[in-house]
C-alpha positions as CSV (number, residue, x, y, z in Angstrom):
1,M,-4.7,227.2,-23.5
2,K,-3.5,226.2,-27.0
3,K,-3.5,229.9,-28.0
4,A,-1.3,230.7,-24.9
5,V,1.1,227.9,-25.6
6,L,1.3,228.9,-29.2
7,G,1.9,232.5,-28.3
8,A,4.7,231.4,-26.0
9,I,6.4,229.5,-28.8
10,V,6.2,232.3,-31.1
11,L,7.6,234.7,-28.7
12,A,10.4,232.3,-27.9
13,L,11.2,232.0,-31.5
14,M,11.3,235.7,-32.0
15,V,13.7,236.0,-29.1
16,V,15.9,233.3,-30.6
17,F,16.0,234.6,-34.3
18,S,16.2,238.3,-33.2
19,A,19.1,237.8,-30.8
20,P,22.5,238.1,-32.3
21,A,24.4,234.9,-32.4
22,V,27.7,234.9,-30.4
23,H,29.8,234.2,-33.4
24,S,28.4,237.3,-35.2
25,Q,29.8,239.5,-32.4
26,T,33.4,238.0,-32.9
27,T,35.8,239.4,-35.3
28,V,38.0,236.6,-36.6
29,L,41.3,237.6,-38.1
30,K,43.0,234.9,-40.3
31,A,46.7,235.3,-39.7
32,V,50.1,234.1,-41.1
33,T,53.7,234.5,-40.1
34,A,56.9,234.4,-42.3
35,F,58.3,231.7,-40.3
36,P,56.9,228.4,-38.9
37,K,55.0,228.5,-35.7
38,N,57.7,226.8,-33.6
39,H,60.5,229.2,-34.8
40,L,62.1,231.3,-32.1
41,N,61.6,234.5,-34.0
42,N,57.8,233.9,-33.3
43,D,58.3,233.9,-29.6
44,P,56.1,237.0,-28.9
45,V,53.3,235.9,-31.3
46,P,51.5,233.6,-28.9
47,I,51.6,236.2,-26.1
48,F,50.2,238.8,-28.5
49,I,47.3,236.5,-29.6
50,E,46.5,235.4,-26.0
51,K,46.3,239.1,-24.7
52,V,44.0,239.8,-27.6
53,H,41.7,237.0,-26.8
54,Q,41.7,237.8,-23.1
55,R,41.3,241.5,-23.3
56,S,38.8,241.6,-26.0
57,G,36.4,239.4,-24.0
58,G,35.9,237.1,-27.0
59,K,35.2,240.0,-29.4
60,L,38.4,239.5,-31.4
61,K,39.9,236.2,-32.3
62,I,43.1,235.6,-34.2
63,D,43.3,232.4,-36.1
64,W,47.1,231.8,-36.6
65,V,46.8,229.2,-39.6
66,G,50.6,228.9,-39.9
67,G,53.7,230.1,-41.7
68,P,55.4,229.5,-45.0
69,E,54.1,225.9,-45.1
70,V,50.7,227.6,-45.6
71,L,51.8,230.5,-47.8
72,K,55.3,231.0,-49.0
73,A,57.0,233.8,-47.0
74,F,57.9,236.0,-50.0
75,D,54.2,235.8,-51.3
76,Q,52.6,236.9,-47.9
77,A,52.8,240.7,-48.6
78,Q,50.8,240.3,-51.7
79,A,48.3,238.1,-49.9
80,I,47.8,240.9,-47.4
81,K,47.4,243.4,-50.0
82,A,44.8,241.3,-51.8
83,G,43.0,240.4,-48.5
84,T,43.7,236.7,-49.1
85,V,44.7,236.6,-45.5
86,D,43.6,239.2,-42.9
87,M,46.7,239.6,-40.9
88,N,50.4,239.0,-40.8
89,L,51.7,238.8,-37.2
90,Y,55.4,238.6,-37.9
91,Y,56.8,239.7,-41.4
92,P,60.3,241.1,-42.1
93,F,60.1,244.5,-43.6
94,G,62.8,243.4,-46.1
95,Y,60.6,240.9,-47.7
96,M,58.2,243.6,-48.7
97,K,60.8,245.3,-51.0
98,P,58.9,244.3,-54.2
99,V,55.8,246.2,-53.2
100,M,57.3,248.9,-50.9
101,P,60.6,250.5,-52.0
102,E,61.0,252.0,-48.6
103,A,61.0,248.7,-46.8
104,W,64.8,248.5,-46.2
105,I,64.9,251.7,-44.2
106,K,63.2,249.9,-41.2
107,G,66.3,247.8,-40.7
108,L,68.7,250.9,-40.7
109,T,66.8,252.7,-38.0
110,E,68.6,253.7,-34.9
111,L,65.5,253.7,-32.7
112,A,63.2,251.2,-31.1
113,E,59.6,251.3,-32.1
114,W,58.4,253.0,-28.9
115,E,60.9,255.8,-29.7
116,E,59.7,255.9,-33.4
117,R,56.4,256.7,-32.0
118,K,57.8,259.9,-30.5
119,T,59.6,261.2,-33.6
120,G,56.8,260.8,-36.2
121,A,58.4,257.8,-38.0
122,F,55.5,255.5,-36.8
123,E,53.0,257.7,-38.5
124,I,55.0,257.8,-41.7
125,W,55.1,254.1,-41.9
126,G,51.4,253.9,-41.3
127,E,50.8,256.0,-44.4
128,I,53.4,253.9,-46.3
129,F,51.6,250.6,-45.4
130,A,48.3,252.0,-46.4
131,K,49.6,253.2,-49.8
132,R,51.8,250.2,-50.6
133,V,50.3,247.2,-49.1
134,N,46.8,248.2,-48.4
135,A,47.4,247.4,-44.8
136,K,47.2,249.0,-41.2
137,Y,50.5,248.9,-39.6
138,L,50.4,248.0,-35.9
139,G,54.1,248.0,-34.9
140,R,57.3,245.9,-34.6
141,M,57.5,243.2,-32.0
142,H,61.3,243.0,-31.8
143,N,63.5,245.9,-31.4
144,L,67.2,246.6,-31.0
145,L,68.3,243.1,-32.0
146,P,71.1,243.1,-34.6
147,F,71.7,240.9,-37.7
148,K,74.9,238.9,-38.0
149,V,76.8,237.2,-40.8
150,F,77.1,233.5,-40.3
151,T,79.7,231.7,-42.5
152,N,81.6,228.4,-43.0
153,K,84.7,230.6,-43.9
154,K,86.9,232.1,-41.3
155,I,86.8,235.9,-41.7
156,E,89.3,238.1,-40.2
157,K,89.1,241.4,-42.2
158,V,86.5,242.8,-44.5
159,E,88.6,241.8,-47.6
160,D,88.0,238.2,-46.8
161,F,84.4,238.5,-47.8
162,K,85.3,239.0,-51.5
163,G,84.1,236.1,-53.7
164,M,81.9,234.5,-51.0
165,R,78.3,233.6,-51.8
166,I,76.0,234.8,-49.1
167,R,72.2,234.1,-48.6
168,V,70.4,237.3,-48.5
169,M,67.0,238.9,-48.2
170,P,66.6,242.1,-50.1
171,L,67.8,244.3,-47.1
172,Y,71.3,243.0,-47.3
173,I,72.0,243.1,-51.1
174,P,73.6,246.4,-51.4
175,F,75.9,245.8,-48.3
176,I,76.9,242.1,-49.5
177,K,77.6,243.4,-52.9
178,A,79.9,246.3,-51.4
179,L,81.8,243.6,-49.4
180,G,82.6,242.1,-52.7
181,A,80.4,239.0,-52.1
182,T,77.7,237.5,-54.3
183,P,74.2,237.8,-52.9
184,V,71.9,234.6,-53.2
185,T,68.3,234.7,-52.7
186,V,67.0,231.5,-50.9
187,E,63.8,231.0,-48.9
188,P,64.5,230.7,-45.2
189,T,63.3,227.1,-45.2
190,E,66.0,226.3,-47.8
191,I,69.1,227.9,-46.0
192,Y,70.2,224.7,-44.3
193,T,70.3,222.7,-47.5
194,A,72.2,225.5,-49.3
195,M,74.7,225.7,-46.3
196,E,75.0,221.9,-46.2
197,R,75.7,221.5,-50.0
198,G,77.9,224.5,-50.4
199,V,75.5,226.4,-52.5
200,V,76.3,229.4,-50.2
201,D,79.2,230.0,-48.0
202,G,77.2,231.9,-45.4
203,F,74.0,233.8,-44.6
204,M,72.6,236.8,-42.7
205,W,70.1,236.4,-39.9
206,P,69.2,238.2,-36.7
207,N,71.0,237.1,-33.7
208,V,67.9,235.0,-32.6
209,G,66.3,232.2,-34.6
210,V,69.3,230.4,-36.2
211,I,68.8,227.2,-34.0
212,S,65.2,227.0,-35.1
213,W,66.4,226.0,-38.6
214,G,69.1,223.7,-37.0
215,L,71.6,225.9,-38.8
216,Q,74.2,225.5,-36.0
217,E,74.7,221.9,-37.3
218,V,76.0,223.2,-40.9
219,T,77.7,226.6,-39.8
220,K,81.2,227.1,-38.4
221,F,81.3,230.8,-37.5
222,V,79.4,234.0,-36.5
223,I,80.9,237.5,-37.3
224,D,80.8,240.4,-34.9
225,P,79.7,243.2,-35.0
226,G,76.1,243.0,-35.8
227,V,74.6,245.4,-38.2
228,F,71.0,246.6,-39.1
229,Q,68.2,245.9,-36.7
230,M,65.4,243.3,-36.6
231,E,62.3,244.6,-38.3
232,P,59.2,242.4,-38.2
233,A,56.1,244.1,-39.1
234,T,52.6,243.3,-37.7
235,M,49.8,244.4,-40.0
236,I,46.2,243.9,-40.9
237,N,44.6,244.2,-44.4
238,M,43.0,247.6,-44.5
239,D,39.7,246.5,-45.7
240,K,39.5,244.1,-42.8
241,W,40.8,246.7,-40.5
242,K,37.9,249.1,-41.2
243,K,35.5,246.5,-40.3
244,I,36.9,246.0,-36.7
245,P,35.0,248.1,-34.1
246,K,36.9,251.1,-32.9
247,D,37.2,250.0,-29.4
248,M,38.8,246.8,-30.7
249,Q,41.1,248.8,-33.1
250,D,42.3,250.8,-30.1
251,L,42.7,247.5,-28.0
252,L,44.9,246.1,-30.7
253,M,47.0,249.0,-30.7
254,E,47.5,248.9,-27.0
255,I,48.4,245.4,-26.9
256,M,50.8,245.8,-29.7
257,Q,52.7,248.5,-27.7
258,D,52.8,246.2,-24.6
259,V,54.1,243.3,-26.6
260,E,56.8,245.6,-28.2
261,Y,58.5,246.0,-24.8
262,I,57.9,242.4,-23.7
263,A,59.2,240.8,-26.8
264,S,62.3,242.9,-26.8
265,M,63.1,242.1,-23.2
266,R,62.7,238.4,-23.9
267,N,65.0,238.6,-26.8
268,S,67.9,239.2,-24.4
269,M,67.1,235.8,-22.6
270,I,66.6,234.2,-25.8
271,E,69.9,235.4,-27.2
272,A,71.8,234.0,-24.2
273,K,70.1,230.6,-24.7
274,E,70.8,230.6,-28.4
275,D,74.4,231.4,-28.0
276,D,74.8,228.5,-25.6
277,V,73.2,226.0,-28.1
278,R,75.5,227.5,-30.9
279,K,78.6,227.1,-28.9
280,K,77.9,223.4,-27.9
281,A,77.4,222.7,-31.6
282,G,80.9,224.0,-32.2
283,M,80.0,227.4,-33.8
284,K,82.7,230.0,-33.0
285,T,82.4,233.8,-32.6
286,I,84.9,235.9,-34.7
287,A,85.1,239.4,-33.4
288,L,86.6,241.7,-36.1
289,A,89.4,243.9,-34.9
290,P,88.3,247.5,-34.0
291,E,89.4,249.1,-37.4
292,E,87.9,246.3,-39.4
293,A,84.7,246.4,-37.4
294,E,84.4,250.1,-38.1
295,K,85.0,249.5,-41.8
296,F,82.4,246.7,-41.8
297,R,79.7,248.8,-40.3
298,K,80.6,251.9,-42.4
299,I,80.1,250.0,-45.6
300,C,76.9,248.5,-44.4
301,Y,75.1,251.7,-43.5
302,E,76.6,254.1,-46.3
303,E,76.0,251.7,-49.1
304,T,72.4,250.7,-47.9
305,W,71.3,254.3,-47.2
306,K,72.6,255.4,-50.6
307,F,70.6,252.6,-52.3
308,V,67.5,253.3,-50.2
309,I,67.4,257.1,-50.9
310,E,67.8,256.5,-54.6
311,N,65.1,254.1,-54.8
312,A,62.6,255.5,-52.3
313,P,62.9,259.4,-53.0
314,E,59.4,260.0,-51.8
315,Y,59.8,258.9,-48.3
316,G,63.5,258.0,-47.9
317,P,65.2,261.3,-46.9
318,K,62.3,262.1,-44.3
319,L,62.5,258.6,-42.8
320,R,66.3,258.9,-42.5
321,E,65.7,262.0,-40.4
322,V,63.1,260.8,-38.2
323,S,64.8,257.3,-37.8
324,S,67.9,258.9,-36.1
325,R,68.5,259.4,-32.4
326,K,68.9,263.1,-33.1
327,A,65.2,263.2,-33.8
328,L,64.2,261.9,-30.4
329,P,62.6,264.7,-28.3
330,K,64.7,265.4,-25.1
331,G,62.6,264.1,-22.1
332,A,60.4,261.9,-24.3
333,F,61.1,259.0,-21.7
334,P,61.7,259.1,-18.0
335,W,65.2,257.5,-18.4
336,Q,66.4,260.3,-20.6
C-alpha cells in the first residue's frame, strides 16, 4: 500500500515538474510609446494590444509600461536598439534621425502604409530598421494625417514666418529654416511651458493630439495647409523578435495591418472632436491664400527632400521613387 502511494506521489511530481508552466508559454513584450498613455495620438495602441492578447490566446502579452515619464522620448530609439525595452508601439520616425539618416523620408511619403506594402517601400524600411535600429519594423498605425503649424502670431503669407522661433522635431528643421524661422528643439512635454513663456512663437504637430497637451490654452492660431504626413513607427527589438514563435510573428503582422486601417479611420473622427475643442478655446484657423499655400508647400517638400537625399544617399533616392503615387501599381486596390 505504501509503495503504491509513494509511486503515485512520484508520478504526480513527475507530471508537475515535466509539464511546462503557463508563463513559459507566454512571450511578454515590454513596450513604451513616445507620448504618455492618455495622449490622443496613442488612440490605436490599446486596440492593438487587445487584439494581440485576444487573438494570440495568451501566447503573446504586451506590457505597455508607459511613455516619456518612463523613458525620455528622444532616448527610446537607442533603448530599442540596445534591447533595454522590447517594443515601441508608437514612435515618430523623425525622432530616430540620430541613428537613422533616412528617418525624415517617412513624413514625405505620398502613400498610406498599405499602399507602401504594394510599392516595395515597406520592405526597404524593414531593411533600414534592421540595419540602423536593430529592430523589426511592423508598420505605421496612422496614415494620411498632415502636420500643421500652430502659432501665437497671425500668419497671412510665407514671409511672416521670418524671425519666428518654432518648436521642431528633426523632420521639420530644413523646412522651418527655409521659411526664415529659427528651429528650437523641445521635448513634447515641455511645449506648453515654452509657448506660455514665449520661449517659442509656435510649434508643428499632427492635426491630432494638440489638446492632449492642453496646448489650445496657450495657442492662438493654426495654419492651413498641412504638410508632411504623420509617421509613427511600431517596432520590436530584433533579438526579441527572433525569439517569438513564427506563428506569433505572423499574427503580429496581420494585426498591425488591421490596426493601420482602423486607426486611420478613427483619426477622422478624432480630428473633428479636437477641432471643436480648439475652437471653443478660442484658437482660430488661418487658411493661406492659394498662391501662398502653394509656395508654403513647395518650400516644405523641395527643401526637405533636398536635405534628405544629401544625408541619406544609400536609400534616399530609391525611397523617394517608391514613396510616390506614381509607384503604385494600377489595380493594386479594388477602388482604383
